[in-house]
C-alpha positions in Angstrom: 27.4 -72.3 53.8 26.4 -73.9 50.6 22.8 -72.7 51.0 23.9 -69.1 51.5 26.1 -69.4 48.5 23.1 -70.5 46.4 20.8 -67.9 48.0 22.8 -64.9 46.9 22.7 -65.7 43.1 19.0 -66.6 43.4 18.2 -63.3 45.1 20.3 -61.5 42.6 18.4 -63.2 39.8 15.1 -62.4 41.3 16.1 -58.7 41.7 17.3 -58.6 38.1 14.0 -60.2 36.9 12.0 -57.7 39.1 14.0 -54.8 37.7 13.5 -56.1 34.2 9.8 -56.1 34.7 9.6 -52.5 35.9 9.9 -49.4 33.7 9.3 -45.8 34.4 7.2 -43.5 32.2 8.2 -39.8 32.3 5.4 -37.2 32.5 6.6 -35.9 29.1 6.2 -39.3 27.5 3.9 -42.1 26.5 5.0 -45.7 26.2 4.0 -48.8 24.3 4.8 -52.3 25.5 5.6 -54.6 22.6 5.7 -58.4 22.7 7.2 -59.9 19.6 6.4 -56.7 17.8 2.8 -56.6 18.8 1.3 -54.0 21.2 0.2 -55.5 24.4 0.0 -52.4 26.6 -0.3 -48.7 26.2 1.0 -46.6 29.1 0.0 -43.0 29.0 0.1 -42.1 32.7 3.5 -41.2 34.2 5.0 -43.4 36.9 5.9 -47.0 37.4 4.6 -49.7 35.1 5.2 -53.4 34.6 6.0 -55.7 31.7 7.0 -59.2 31.1 10.8 -59.4 31.7 13.0 -60.3 28.8 10.1 -60.7 26.5 8.4 -57.3 26.3 10.0 -54.2 24.8 9.2 -50.6 25.8 9.0 -47.9 23.2 8.6 -44.3 24.4 7.2 -41.4 22.5 7.2 -37.7 23.2 4.0 -36.4 24.7 4.8 -32.7 24.5 3.5 -30.2 22.0 5.9 -30.3 19.0 6.6 -27.8 16.3 6.9 -28.3 12.6 8.3 -25.6 10.3 6.7 -25.7 6.8 9.3 -24.4 4.4 8.5 -21.7 1.8 6.0 -22.9 -0.8 4.4 -21.1 -3.7 0.6 -20.8 -3.8 -1.6 -19.4 -6.6 -4.7 -17.6 -5.3 -7.9 -17.0 -7.4 -6.4 -13.9 -9.0 -3.4 -15.8 -10.3 -1.0 -13.7 -8.3 1.6 -16.1 -7.0 2.7 -15.8 -3.4 5.4 -17.4 -1.3 4.1 -18.6 2.1 5.9 -19.7 5.2 3.9 -21.5 7.9 4.4 -23.6 11.0 2.2 -25.9 13.0 1.9 -27.2 16.6 1.0 -30.8 17.1 1.2 -33.7 19.5 1.1 -37.5 19.4 -2.5 -38.2 20.4 -2.7 -41.9 19.7 0.6 -43.7 20.2 -0.7 -47.0 18.8 -2.0 -45.4 15.6 1.2 -43.4 15.4 3.4 -46.5 15.6 1.3 -48.3 13.0 1.4 -45.4 10.6 5.1 -44.5 10.8 6.5 -47.9 11.7 10.2 -47.5 12.3 10.5 -44.0 10.9 9.7 -42.3 14.2 9.1 -38.6 14.6 11.2 -37.8 11.5 8.9 -39.9 9.3 5.8 -38.4 10.9 7.0 -34.9 10.3 7.7 -35.6 6.7 4.1 -36.9 6.3 2.7 -34.0 8.3 4.7 -31.5 6.2 3.1 -32.9 3.1 -0.4 -32.6 4.7 0.3 -29.0 5.7 1.5 -28.1 2.2 -1.5 -29.7 0.5 -3.9 -28.0 2.9 -2.2 -24.6 2.6 -2.3 -24.7 -1.2 -5.9 -25.8 -1.2 -7.2 -23.2 1.2 -5.1 -20.3 -0.1 -5.9 -21.2 -3.7 -9.6 -20.7 -3.0 -9.3 -17.0 -2.0 -7.8 -13.9 -3.5 -4.4 -12.6 -2.8 -5.9 -9.5 -1.0 -7.5 -11.9 1.5 -4.2 -13.6 2.1 -2.2 -10.4 2.4 -4.8 -8.7 4.7 -4.1 -8.5 8.5 -7.2 -10.6 9.2 -6.1 -14.1 8.2 -7.3 -16.0 11.3 -10.2 -17.6 9.3 -7.7 -18.9 6.7 -5.4 -20.4 9.3 -8.4 -22.0 11.0 -9.5 -23.7 7.7 -5.9 -25.0 7.2 -5.8 -26.4 10.7 -9.2 -28.1 10.4 -8.3 -29.7 7.1 -5.0 -30.9 8.6 -6.6 -32.3 11.7 -8.7 -34.8 9.7 -5.8 -36.1 7.7 -3.3 -36.1 10.6 -5.7 -38.2 12.7 -4.7 -41.2 10.6 -1.1 -40.7 11.7 -2.2 -40.6 15.4 -1.3 -36.9 15.5 -3.4 -34.0 16.7 -2.8 -30.7 15.0 -3.3 -28.0 17.6 -2.5 -24.8 15.8 -1.4 -23.5 12.3 0.1 -20.1 11.7 1.1 -18.3 8.5 4.4 -16.5 9.2 5.2 -14.8 5.9 3.3 -14.2 2.7 5.4 -12.4 0.0 5.6 -12.2 -3.7 8.3 -14.4 -5.4 11.5 -12.6 -6.1 11.0 -12.9 -9.8 7.7 -11.1 -9.6 8.8 -8.3 -7.3 10.3 -6.1 -10.0 7.3 -6.6 -12.3 4.9 -5.8 -9.4 6.9 -2.7 -8.4 6.9 -1.5 -12.0 3.1 -2.0 -12.2 2.7 -0.1 -9.0 4.9 2.7 -10.3 2.9 2.8 -13.5 -0.3 3.0 -11.6 1.0 5.8 -9.4 2.3 7.7 -12.4 -1.1 7.3 -14.1 -2.8 8.7 -11.0 -0.3 11.5 -10.9 -0.9 12.3 -14.6 -4.7 12.3 -14.0 -4.2 14.7 -11.1 -2.0 17.0 -13.2 -4.5 16.9 -16.0 -7.3 17.8 -13.7 -5.2 20.6 -12.2 -4.4 21.9 -15.6 -8.0 21.9 -16.6 -8.9 23.8 -13.4 -6.1 26.3 -14.1 -7.4 26.8 -17.6 -10.8 27.5 -16.3 -9.4 30.0 -13.7 -7.3 31.7 -16.3 -10.1 31.9 -18.8 -12.4 33.4 -16.1 -9.6 35.9 -15.2 -9.1 36.9 -18.8 -12.8 37.4 -19.3 -13.0 39.4 -16.1 -10.0 41.5 -17.3 -11.6 42.1 -20.7 -14.9 43.1 -19.0 -13.2 45.4 -16.5 -11.0 47.1 -19.2 -14.0 47.4 -21.6 -16.1 48.9 -18.8 -13.3 51.3 -17.9 -12.7 52.4 -21.5 -16.4 52.9 -21.9 -16.6 55.1 -18.8 -13.4 56.9 -19.9 -14.9 57.6 -23.4 -18.1 58.8 -21.7 -16.1 61.1 -19.4 -13.9 62.2 -22.3 -16.9 63.0 -24.4 -18.6 64.9 -21.5 -15.3 66.8 -21.0 -15.0 67.6 -24.7 -18.6 68.7 -24.7 -18.0 70.9 -21.7 -14.9 72.3 -23.2 -16.7 73.1 -26.5 -19.5 74.7 -24.5 -16.9 76.8 -22.7 -15.3 77.7 -26.1 -18.6 78.5 -27.6 -19.5 80.7 -24.6 -16.1 82.4 -24.8 -16.5 82.9 -28.6 -20.0 84.3 -28.1 -18.8 86.7 -25.3 -15.8 88.1 -27.3 -15.3 86.8 -30.8 -12.1 88.9 -31.3 -10.5 87.5 -28.1 -11.4 84.0 -29.1 -9.8 84.5 -32.5 -6.7 85.9 -30.9 -6.5 82.9 -28.5 -6.8 80.4 -31.4 -4.1 82.3 -33.3 -1.7 82.1 -30.4 -2.3 78.4 -30.1 -1.6 78.0 -33.8 1.7 80.1 -33.4 2.7 77.9 -30.5 2.1 74.7 -32.4 3.7 75.9 -35.6 6.7 78.0 -34.5 8.7 75.4 -32.6 12.4 74.5 -32.6 11.7 71.4 -34.6 10.1 73.3 -37.5 13.1 74.4 -39.7 11.1 76.2 -42.4 7.6 77.4 -43.4 6.4 78.3 -46.9 3.6 80.9 -46.6 2.4 83.8 -48.6 3.6 87.1 -47.0 0.0 88.4 -46.9 -1.4 85.2 -45.4 -3.9 85.7 -42.7 -1.8 83.4 -40.5 0.5 86.4 -39.7 -2.3 88.9 -39.0 -1.5 89.2 -35.3 2.2 89.3 -36.0 1.8 92.3 -38.3 -0.6 94.3 -36.2 -1.2 94.6 -32.6 -4.9 95.0 -33.2 -5.3 91.9 -35.3 -6.7 91.2 -38.8 -8.3 94.1 -40.6 -6.9 96.8 -38.2 
C-alpha cells in the first residue's frame, strides 16, 4: 500500500517532466529553444520537438507571409516635382535566430518599425533617381523591383526576407494640386490661343483670296460689260447713221420728237425760248423746218 502511494506521485512527476520536455510547433510557426537566454535549438519543421524541462524556454515566431503598409511619404524626383507615395511590402521571417538577435524583445512590432524605415529610405532613393513621368506612368514594375532588391539586402540583417513591394498610390501633395491645375489650365489656354490664332490667320488668307477673286470677277464683268456696251453703242450709232443717210428729214423729225419728250414733261414748270426758235419747227408746221 505504501509502495502504491509512492508510485502515483512518482509517475505523475515523470509524466509532468515528460510533458514539460515536449512542445509542438505549428506549421505556421518557427520556434527557438532558449537556455538561459542563449539559443540552443532552432525548430523550423512542424510537429513534436523536445527540450530540457524546466530549463529551456520556447519562443515561437510567425512563419507566414506578413504585410507591412508604408504610410504616405513625400518623394522628390529628378524634375523636383514632389509626389506623395503609398506603398506596401510582403515579407517573412527567414532566419529566426538573426531575427531574435536583431529585434531582441521588440518582436514583430519592432521589426516592422525597422523595416518601415528601410522601405521609406529605399523608396526615396529609387524614386528620387527618376523623373515624375516615370513614376506616374503605368509601367512601374522596374521601379518596384529596384525598391525590393534594395530592401532585401538591408532586411537580411534583421532575419527578414522581403518578397514583394508595391506602389499603391502616387499623387501630388494637396498644397501643389491647385498650382498644378492652374499650370495645366494655363497650358491648355495657351494651346487654345495658338489654335485660335492659326485659325484666324487661315481665315484671313481665305477672306483675302475671296476678296481678290471678287475684285477680279467684278473687274472682268465690268470690262466685258463696257465692251458689250461699246459694241452696242457702236451698233446703235451705225443704225442711226444708216437711218440718217436713208432719210435725213425723218431722222431730224425723230430727234425732235425725242427732244420734245424729254423737255415737255410734267416736272418742267417753265421754258424760256425765243418764239422763232428752231426747237418749235415741228410744232409750228406739219412739214417741219423751212416748210
